KOLKETOR-820511 format. One record per residue (C-alpha): residue number from 0; z, y, x; residue in one letter. Coordinates in Angstrom, 1 decimal. Example, Ala and Ser with C-alpha at 12.3 -4.5 7.8 and 13.67 -1.06 7.14 Angstrom:
2
[pt 0; [7.8; -4.5; 12.3]; 'a']
[pt 1; [7.1; -1.1; 13.7]; 's']
This chain:
357
[pt 0; [157.2; 120.3; 190.1]; 'm']
[pt 1; [156.6; 123.9; 188.9]; 'f']
[pt 2; [158.9; 125.7; 191.4]; 'f']
[pt 3; [158.3; 123.6; 194.5]; 'r']
[pt 4; [159.1; 125.7; 197.6]; 'q']
[pt 5; [157.4; 123.4; 200.2]; 'a']
[pt 6; [155.1; 125.4; 202.4]; 'g']
[pt 7; [156.4; 128.8; 201.3]; 'i']
[pt 8; [157.6; 130.7; 204.4]; 'r']
[pt 9; [158.9; 134.2; 204.2]; 'h']
[pt 10; [158.5; 135.7; 207.7]; 't']
[pt 11; [159.7; 139.2; 206.8]; 'h']
[pt 12; [162.2; 140.8; 204.4]; 'y']
[pt 13; [159.6; 142.4; 202.2]; 'a']
[pt 14; [158.2; 139.0; 201.2]; 'a']
[pt 15; [161.7; 137.6; 200.6]; 'd']
[pt 16; [162.7; 140.5; 198.4]; 'r']
[pt 17; [159.5; 140.6; 196.3]; 'a']
[pt 18; [159.9; 140.6; 192.6]; 'l']
[pt 19; [158.4; 137.2; 192.3]; 'f']
[pt 20; [158.6; 135.4; 195.6]; 'p']
[pt 21; [157.5; 132.0; 194.3]; 'l']
[pt 22; [153.9; 131.3; 193.3]; 'p']
[pt 23; [155.1; 129.5; 190.2]; 'a']
[pt 24; [156.9; 132.7; 189.0]; 'd']
[pt 25; [153.8; 134.8; 189.6]; 'r']
[pt 26; [151.6; 132.3; 187.7]; 'a']
[pt 27; [154.0; 132.3; 184.8]; 'm']
[pt 28; [154.2; 136.1; 184.7]; 'v']
[pt 29; [150.4; 136.4; 184.9]; 'a']
[pt 30; [149.9; 133.9; 182.1]; 'a']
[pt 31; [152.4; 135.7; 179.9]; 'l']
[pt 32; [150.8; 139.0; 180.6]; 'l']
[pt 33; [147.4; 137.7; 179.7]; 'l']
[pt 34; [148.7; 136.3; 176.4]; 'f']
[pt 35; [150.4; 139.6; 175.7]; 'a']
[pt 36; [147.2; 141.5; 176.3]; 'l']
[pt 37; [145.2; 139.1; 174.1]; 'a']
[pt 38; [147.8; 138.8; 171.4]; 'a']
[pt 39; [146.0; 141.0; 168.9]; 'p']
[pt 40; [143.0; 138.6; 169.0]; 'y']
[pt 41; [145.1; 135.4; 169.0]; 'l']
[pt 42; [147.8; 136.0; 166.3]; 'v']
[pt 43; [147.6; 137.1; 162.7]; 's']
[pt 44; [148.0; 140.7; 161.7]; 's']
[pt 45; [151.4; 139.9; 160.0]; 'l']
[pt 46; [152.8; 138.3; 163.2]; 'a']
[pt 47; [151.5; 141.2; 165.3]; 'l']
[pt 48; [152.9; 144.0; 163.2]; 's']
[pt 49; [156.1; 142.4; 161.8]; 's']
[pt 50; [157.2; 140.2; 164.8]; 'y']
[pt 51; [155.7; 141.0; 168.2]; 'l']
[pt 52; [155.7; 144.8; 168.0]; 't']
[pt 53; [159.3; 145.2; 166.9]; 'p']
[pt 54; [160.4; 142.5; 169.3]; 'w']
[pt 55; [159.0; 144.4; 172.2]; 'l']
[pt 56; [160.6; 147.7; 171.2]; 'v']
[pt 57; [164.0; 146.1; 170.6]; 'w']
[pt 58; [163.7; 144.3; 173.9]; 't']
[pt 59; [163.3; 147.6; 175.7]; 'a']
[pt 60; [166.3; 149.0; 173.8]; 'a']
[pt 61; [168.3; 145.8; 174.8]; 't']
[pt 62; [167.4; 146.3; 178.4]; 'l']
[pt 63; [168.6; 149.9; 178.2]; 'g']
[pt 64; [172.0; 148.8; 176.8]; 'l']
[pt 65; [172.2; 146.0; 179.3]; 'n']
[pt 66; [172.0; 148.6; 182.1]; 'l']
[pt 67; [175.3; 150.1; 181.0]; 'i']
[pt 68; [176.9; 147.0; 179.7]; 'l']
[pt 69; [175.7; 144.3; 182.0]; 'g']
[pt 70; [175.2; 146.3; 185.2]; 'w']
[pt 71; [177.9; 149.0; 185.0]; 'a']
[pt 72; [180.3; 147.0; 182.9]; 'g']
[pt 73; [180.9; 149.8; 180.3]; 'q']
[pt 74; [181.3; 149.1; 176.6]; 'f']
[pt 75; [179.0; 151.1; 174.3]; 'h']
[pt 76; [179.2; 150.7; 170.6]; 'f']
[pt 77; [177.2; 153.9; 169.9]; 'g']
[pt 78; [173.8; 152.9; 171.3]; 'y']
[pt 79; [172.1; 153.1; 167.9]; 'a']
[pt 80; [173.1; 156.7; 167.5]; 'a']
[pt 81; [171.4; 157.4; 170.9]; 'i']
[pt 82; [168.2; 155.8; 169.7]; 'm']
[pt 83; [168.4; 157.8; 166.5]; 'g']
[pt 84; [168.7; 161.1; 168.4]; 'i']
[pt 85; [165.6; 160.3; 170.4]; 'g']
[pt 86; [163.7; 159.3; 167.2]; 'a']
[pt 87; [164.6; 162.5; 165.3]; 'y']
[pt 88; [164.0; 164.7; 168.3]; 'a']
[pt 89; [160.5; 163.2; 168.8]; 't']
[pt 90; [159.6; 163.4; 165.2]; 'v']
[pt 91; [160.6; 167.1; 165.0]; 'h']
[pt 92; [158.8; 167.8; 168.2]; 'g']
[pt 93; [155.5; 166.3; 166.9]; 'v']
[pt 94; [156.0; 168.1; 163.5]; 'r']
[pt 95; [156.1; 171.4; 165.5]; 'h']
[pt 96; [152.9; 170.7; 167.3]; 'g']
[pt 97; [154.1; 169.2; 170.6]; 'i']
[pt 98; [151.8; 166.4; 171.9]; 'p']
[pt 99; [153.3; 163.0; 171.2]; 'w']
[pt 100; [153.6; 161.9; 174.8]; 'e']
[pt 101; [155.5; 165.2; 175.6]; 'v']
[pt 102; [157.6; 164.9; 172.5]; 'a']
[pt 103; [158.7; 161.4; 173.2]; 'v']
[pt 104; [159.9; 162.4; 176.7]; 'v']
[pt 105; [161.8; 165.4; 175.2]; 'l']
[pt 106; [163.3; 162.9; 172.7]; 'g']
[pt 107; [164.5; 160.8; 175.7]; 'g']
[pt 108; [166.0; 163.9; 177.4]; 'f']
[pt 109; [167.7; 164.9; 174.2]; 't']
[pt 110; [169.2; 161.4; 173.9]; 'a']
[pt 111; [170.3; 161.7; 177.6]; 't']
[pt 112; [172.2; 164.9; 176.8]; 'v']
[pt 113; [174.0; 163.2; 174.0]; 'v']
[pt 114; [174.6; 160.2; 176.1]; 'g']
[pt 115; [176.2; 162.3; 178.8]; 'i']
[pt 116; [178.5; 163.8; 176.1]; 'v']
[pt 117; [179.4; 160.2; 175.2]; 'f']
[pt 118; [180.1; 159.5; 178.9]; 'a']
[pt 119; [182.4; 162.5; 179.5]; 'f']
[pt 120; [184.3; 161.8; 176.3]; 'a']
[pt 121; [184.6; 158.0; 176.9]; 'a']
[pt 122; [184.8; 157.5; 180.6]; 'l']
[pt 123; [188.3; 158.8; 180.8]; 'r']
[pt 124; [189.4; 155.5; 179.3]; 'v']
[pt 125; [188.6; 151.8; 180.0]; 'k']
[pt 126; [188.2; 148.5; 178.2]; 'g']
[pt 127; [188.9; 148.4; 174.5]; 'l']
[pt 128; [189.8; 152.1; 174.5]; 'y']
[pt 129; [186.3; 152.8; 175.8]; 'l']
[pt 130; [184.8; 150.6; 173.1]; 'a']
[pt 131; [186.7; 152.4; 170.4]; 'l']
[pt 132; [185.7; 155.8; 171.9]; 's']
[pt 133; [182.0; 155.0; 171.8]; 't']
[pt 134; [182.4; 153.5; 168.3]; 'l']
[pt 135; [184.1; 156.7; 167.1]; 'a']
[pt 136; [181.3; 158.8; 168.6]; 'l']
[pt 137; [178.8; 156.5; 166.7]; 'q']
[pt 138; [180.5; 157.5; 163.4]; 'f']
[pt 139; [180.5; 161.1; 164.4]; 'v']
[pt 140; [176.7; 161.0; 165.1]; 'm']
[pt 141; [176.1; 159.1; 161.9]; 'd']
[pt 142; [177.8; 161.9; 160.0]; 'w']
[pt 143; [176.0; 164.7; 161.9]; 'v']
[pt 144; [172.6; 163.1; 161.4]; 'i']
[pt 145; [173.2; 162.5; 157.7]; 's']
[pt 146; [174.7; 165.8; 156.8]; 'h']
[pt 147; [172.8; 168.3; 158.9]; 'v']
[pt 148; [169.6; 169.1; 156.9]; 'p']
[pt 149; [167.9; 170.5; 160.0]; 'a']
[pt 150; [168.0; 167.0; 161.6]; 'i']
[pt 151; [167.5; 164.5; 158.8]; 's']
[pt 152; [166.7; 166.7; 155.8]; 'g']
[pt 153; [170.1; 165.8; 154.1]; 'g']
[pt 154; [171.9; 162.8; 152.8]; 'v']
[pt 155; [169.6; 160.1; 151.7]; 'g']
[pt 156; [166.5; 161.9; 153.0]; 'a']
[pt 157; [163.5; 160.2; 154.6]; 't']
[pt 158; [161.6; 162.1; 157.3]; 'l']
[pt 159; [158.0; 161.0; 157.5]; 'q']
[pt 160; [156.7; 160.5; 161.1]; 'a']
[pt 161; [153.4; 162.4; 161.8]; 'p']
[pt 162; [150.5; 160.4; 163.0]; 'a']
[pt 163; [150.6; 159.3; 166.7]; 'm']
[pt 164; [148.1; 160.9; 169.0]; 'h']
[pt 165; [148.2; 159.6; 172.5]; 'l']
[pt 166; [146.3; 161.7; 175.1]; 'l']
[pt 167; [144.6; 163.4; 172.2]; 'g']
[pt 168; [143.4; 160.1; 170.6]; 'q']
[pt 169; [144.8; 158.9; 167.3]; 'p']
[pt 170; [146.6; 155.6; 167.3]; 'i']
[pt 171; [146.5; 154.1; 163.9]; 'r']
[pt 172; [145.5; 150.4; 164.3]; 's']
[pt 173; [148.0; 147.6; 164.5]; 'e']
[pt 174; [146.6; 146.6; 167.9]; 'a']
[pt 175; [146.9; 150.1; 169.2]; 'g']
[pt 176; [150.6; 150.4; 168.1]; 'l']
[pt 177; [151.3; 147.0; 169.6]; 'y']
[pt 178; [149.8; 148.1; 173.0]; 'y']
[pt 179; [152.0; 151.2; 172.9]; 'v']
[pt 180; [155.1; 149.0; 172.4]; 'a']
[pt 181; [154.0; 146.6; 175.0]; 'l']
[pt 182; [153.4; 149.3; 177.6]; 'a']
[pt 183; [156.8; 150.8; 177.0]; 'w']
[pt 184; [158.6; 147.4; 177.2]; 'c']
[pt 185; [156.8; 146.5; 180.4]; 'l']
[pt 186; [157.7; 149.9; 182.0]; 'v']
[pt 187; [161.4; 149.4; 181.1]; 'v']
[pt 188; [161.3; 145.8; 182.4]; 't']
[pt 189; [159.7; 146.8; 185.7]; 'l']
[pt 190; [162.3; 149.5; 186.1]; 'f']
[pt 191; [165.1; 147.1; 185.5]; 'm']
[pt 192; [163.7; 144.6; 187.9]; 'l']
[pt 193; [163.5; 147.2; 190.6]; 'n']
[pt 194; [167.0; 148.7; 189.8]; 'v']
[pt 195; [168.5; 145.3; 190.6]; 'r']
[pt 196; [167.2; 145.5; 194.1]; 'r']
[pt 197; [168.2; 149.1; 194.9]; 't']
[pt 198; [171.3; 150.7; 196.2]; 'a']
[pt 199; [171.9; 152.1; 192.6]; 'l']
[pt 200; [171.9; 148.6; 191.2]; 'g']
[pt 201; [174.3; 147.3; 193.8]; 'r']
[pt 202; [176.6; 150.3; 193.3]; 'a']
[pt 203; [176.6; 149.7; 189.5]; 'l']
[pt 204; [177.6; 146.0; 190.1]; 'v']
[pt 205; [180.3; 147.1; 192.5]; 'a']
[pt 206; [181.7; 149.5; 189.8]; 'v']
[pt 207; [181.5; 146.7; 187.2]; 'r']
[pt 208; [183.4; 144.2; 189.3]; 'e']
[pt 209; [186.2; 146.5; 190.5]; 'k']
[pt 210; [185.8; 150.3; 190.4]; 'd']
[pt 211; [188.9; 150.9; 192.6]; 'f']
[pt 212; [187.6; 148.6; 195.3]; 'a']
[pt 213; [184.2; 150.3; 195.0]; 'a']
[pt 214; [185.8; 153.7; 195.5]; 'a']
[pt 215; [187.5; 152.4; 198.7]; 'v']
[pt 216; [184.0; 151.5; 199.9]; 'l']
[pt 217; [182.8; 155.0; 199.2]; 'g']
[pt 218; [181.1; 154.3; 195.8]; 'v']
[pt 219; [181.9; 157.2; 193.4]; 'q']
[pt 220; [182.6; 155.2; 190.3]; 's']
[pt 221; [182.5; 158.1; 187.8]; 'f']
[pt 222; [179.2; 159.4; 189.2]; 'r']
[pt 223; [177.5; 156.0; 188.9]; 'y']
[pt 224; [179.0; 155.5; 185.4]; 'k']
[pt 225; [177.5; 158.8; 184.4]; 'l']
[pt 226; [174.2; 157.9; 185.9]; 'i']
[pt 227; [174.3; 154.6; 184.0]; 'a']
[pt 228; [175.0; 156.4; 180.7]; 'f']
[pt 229; [172.3; 159.0; 181.3]; 'a']
[pt 230; [169.6; 156.5; 182.3]; 't']
[pt 231; [170.5; 154.1; 179.5]; 's']
[pt 232; [170.4; 156.9; 177.0]; 's']
[pt 233; [167.0; 158.0; 178.2]; 'f']
[pt 234; [165.7; 154.5; 177.7]; 'i']
[pt 235; [167.4; 154.3; 174.3]; 'g']
[pt 236; [166.0; 157.6; 173.1]; 'g']
[pt 237; [162.4; 156.8; 173.9]; 'i']
[pt 238; [162.9; 153.3; 172.5]; 's']
[pt 239; [164.1; 154.8; 169.2]; 'g']
[pt 240; [161.0; 157.1; 169.1]; 'a']
[pt 241; [158.6; 154.2; 169.9]; 'v']
[pt 242; [160.3; 152.1; 167.2]; 'l']
[pt 243; [159.7; 154.8; 164.6]; 'i']
[pt 244; [156.1; 155.4; 165.5]; 'y']
[pt 245; [155.0; 151.7; 166.0]; 't']
[pt 246; [157.0; 150.0; 163.2]; 'f']
[pt 247; [158.9; 152.1; 160.7]; 'y']
[pt 248; [156.6; 155.2; 160.5]; 'h']
[pt 249; [159.5; 157.1; 158.9]; 'a']
[pt 250; [163.1; 157.8; 160.1]; 'v']
[pt 251; [166.3; 157.6; 158.0]; 't']
[pt 252; [169.9; 157.7; 159.1]; 'p']
[pt 253; [170.4; 154.1; 157.9]; 'e']
[pt 254; [168.0; 152.8; 160.6]; 'q']
[pt 255; [170.4; 153.7; 163.3]; 'f']
[pt 256; [173.8; 153.1; 161.7]; 'a']
[pt 257; [176.8; 151.3; 163.3]; 'v']
[pt 258; [175.5; 147.8; 162.2]; 'n']
[pt 259; [172.5; 148.4; 164.4]; 'v']
[pt 260; [174.7; 149.1; 167.4]; 's']
[pt 261; [176.5; 145.8; 166.8]; 'i']
[pt 262; [173.2; 143.9; 166.6]; 'e']
[pt 263; [172.1; 145.5; 169.9]; 'l']
[pt 264; [175.4; 144.4; 171.4]; 'l']
[pt 265; [174.8; 140.9; 170.1]; 'a']
[pt 266; [171.3; 140.9; 171.7]; 'm']
[pt 267; [172.8; 141.7; 175.1]; 'v']
[pt 268; [175.7; 139.2; 174.9]; 'i']
[pt 269; [173.6; 136.3; 173.5]; 'v']
[pt 270; [170.9; 137.0; 176.0]; 'g']
[pt 271; [173.3; 137.4; 178.9]; 'g']
[pt 272; [175.0; 140.3; 180.6]; 'l']
[pt 273; [173.0; 141.7; 183.5]; 'g']
[pt 274; [170.1; 139.3; 182.7]; 's']
[pt 275; [166.6; 140.8; 182.3]; 'i']
[pt 276; [164.9; 137.7; 180.9]; 'i']
[pt 277; [168.1; 137.2; 178.8]; 'g']
[pt 278; [167.4; 140.6; 177.1]; 's']
[pt 279; [164.0; 139.3; 176.0]; 'w']
[pt 280; [165.6; 136.0; 174.8]; 'f']
[pt 281; [168.5; 137.8; 173.1]; 'g']
[pt 282; [166.3; 140.3; 171.2]; 'a']
[pt 283; [164.1; 137.4; 170.0]; 'a']
[pt 284; [167.2; 135.3; 169.0]; 'f']
[pt 285; [168.8; 138.1; 167.0]; 'i']
[pt 286; [165.7; 139.7; 165.6]; 'l']
[pt 287; [163.3; 136.8; 164.9]; 'l']
[pt 288; [165.3; 133.6; 164.5]; 'l']
[pt 289; [167.0; 134.3; 161.2]; 'p']
[pt 290; [163.7; 134.6; 159.3]; 'g']
[pt 291; [162.4; 131.4; 161.0]; 'q']
[pt 292; [165.6; 129.5; 160.0]; 'i']
[pt 293; [165.3; 130.7; 156.5]; 'n']
[pt 294; [161.7; 129.5; 156.2]; 'q']
[pt 295; [162.7; 126.1; 157.8]; 'l']
[pt 296; [165.5; 125.5; 155.4]; 'i']
[pt 297; [163.4; 126.4; 152.4]; 't']
[pt 298; [160.6; 124.1; 153.6]; 's']
[pt 299; [163.0; 121.2; 154.2]; 'l']
[pt 300; [164.6; 121.7; 150.8]; 'a']
[pt 301; [161.2; 121.6; 149.1]; 'n']
[pt 302; [160.1; 118.5; 151.1]; 'l']
[pt 303; [163.3; 116.6; 150.4]; 's']
[pt 304; [163.5; 117.6; 146.8]; 'g']
[pt 305; [167.0; 119.0; 147.2]; 'a']
[pt 306; [168.1; 121.1; 144.4]; 'n']
[pt 307; [169.6; 124.1; 146.2]; 'l']
[pt 308; [170.5; 127.1; 144.2]; 'g']
[pt 309; [169.3; 130.6; 145.0]; 'v']
[pt 310; [172.7; 131.7; 146.3]; 'e']
[pt 311; [172.9; 128.6; 148.6]; 't']
[pt 312; [169.4; 129.3; 150.0]; 'l']
[pt 313; [170.5; 132.9; 150.5]; 'a']
[pt 314; [173.6; 132.1; 152.5]; 'h']
[pt 315; [172.9; 128.8; 154.2]; 'l']
[pt 316; [170.5; 130.2; 156.8]; 'p']
[pt 317; [173.1; 132.8; 157.8]; 'q']
[pt 318; [175.7; 130.0; 158.3]; 'a']
[pt 319; [173.2; 128.0; 160.4]; 'v']
[pt 320; [172.3; 131.0; 162.4]; 'y']
[pt 321; [176.0; 131.9; 163.1]; 'g']
[pt 322; [176.6; 128.3; 164.1]; 'g']
[pt 323; [173.7; 128.4; 166.5]; 'l']
[pt 324; [175.2; 131.5; 168.2]; 'i']
[pt 325; [178.5; 129.8; 168.6]; 'i']
[pt 326; [176.9; 126.6; 170.0]; 'v']
[pt 327; [174.8; 128.6; 172.5]; 'f']
[pt 328; [177.8; 130.6; 173.7]; 'l']
[pt 329; [179.9; 127.4; 174.0]; 'l']
[pt 330; [177.3; 125.6; 176.0]; 'v']
[pt 331; [176.6; 128.6; 178.2]; 'e']
[pt 332; [179.0; 131.7; 177.8]; 'p']
[pt 333; [176.7; 133.7; 180.1]; 'm']
[pt 334; [173.9; 133.6; 177.6]; 'g']
[pt 335; [170.4; 132.4; 177.1]; 'l']
[pt 336; [169.2; 133.9; 180.4]; 'g']
[pt 337; [171.7; 131.7; 182.3]; 'k']
[pt 338; [170.4; 128.6; 180.4]; 'l']
[pt 339; [166.9; 129.5; 181.6]; 'y']
[pt 340; [168.3; 130.0; 185.2]; 'a']
[pt 341; [170.0; 126.6; 185.0]; 'n']
[pt 342; [166.7; 124.9; 184.1]; 'v']
[pt 343; [164.9; 126.8; 186.8]; 'r']
[pt 344; [167.5; 125.9; 189.5]; 'n']
[pt 345; [167.3; 122.2; 188.5]; 'y']
[pt 346; [163.5; 122.2; 188.9]; 'l']
[pt 347; [163.8; 123.9; 192.3]; 'l']
[pt 348; [165.5; 120.8; 193.8]; 'v']
[pt 349; [164.2; 118.0; 191.5]; 'w']
[pt 350; [164.3; 115.1; 192.1]; 'p']
[pt 351; [167.0; 115.5; 194.8]; 'f']
[pt 352; [170.1; 115.2; 192.7]; 'g']
[pt 353; [172.4; 115.4; 195.7]; 'y']
[pt 354; [171.2; 119.0; 196.4]; 'a']
[pt 355; [173.0; 120.2; 193.2]; 'r']
[pt 356; [176.4; 118.9; 194.2]; 'k']
């Protein structure tokens, strides 16, 4: 089958610890990468700009939140505020003449500073208290962004994002914006894949499982929690900036309100805590599936001649979508990433059923 391991011999640790040790994995990644590079020529303009581009950016943001939630085990209900800070800082930097690639890094560092403030205020508590602390800070940042004219222009104001110039070249086409989102998502994905294999990743997992036991082993839990908050905030700040420049093209406080933090949390949980491929699945599930369910129910109603009212058509897809989330979590509480891993592990030993017992 696809993942047959016969004839694969790892004679040194570097080969065994490779990102994709099996040829089947490498072939799948290569095929997906080729499709991603050719997507502007294979899919419609609507699908490219309205589905693929935002999915890539939200996947990068989900990976950033998964670093602190899945790896470090720390609740964070204020991640949308972190993204908003990065977005506003980048827009203001470009408006003041800073090159876009420099401004987006400055936006990431600004978000990191705010994230560290989150960490110092929140890491004194644990569990639900930590969740409430970060939620409170989300509300504080919402108020600051909305009511400080120097940041957002005032309540209800919309700040137009200047045109993107990357390395001096204007990026205006849908394909160009898509490639920017793709490049950022791939960078974050590669970073997360490598973090999982490093001492930092192992220390974060140790802190997540039991911080007191990690401290006994010499792992400074507060230090690594602070690193997780800072790194996650940097990824979130740049993701917020990339989202504005590749999809929204203008920034408002409502784009990074508390409901966005809850949606990001849902992406991580549905995809799977600590799962990289689960972050891709979770972002697609939360972001893309509701619209597809809506279209499917509308088409089925038209084909069957069912006389569904406008209100029913408006609420039925949401009910089906919520039911699907419950079903998925009941079938596999560890998320869509674990479902994929289950299928992959089955194919590793197929057809030898006794090997799974």
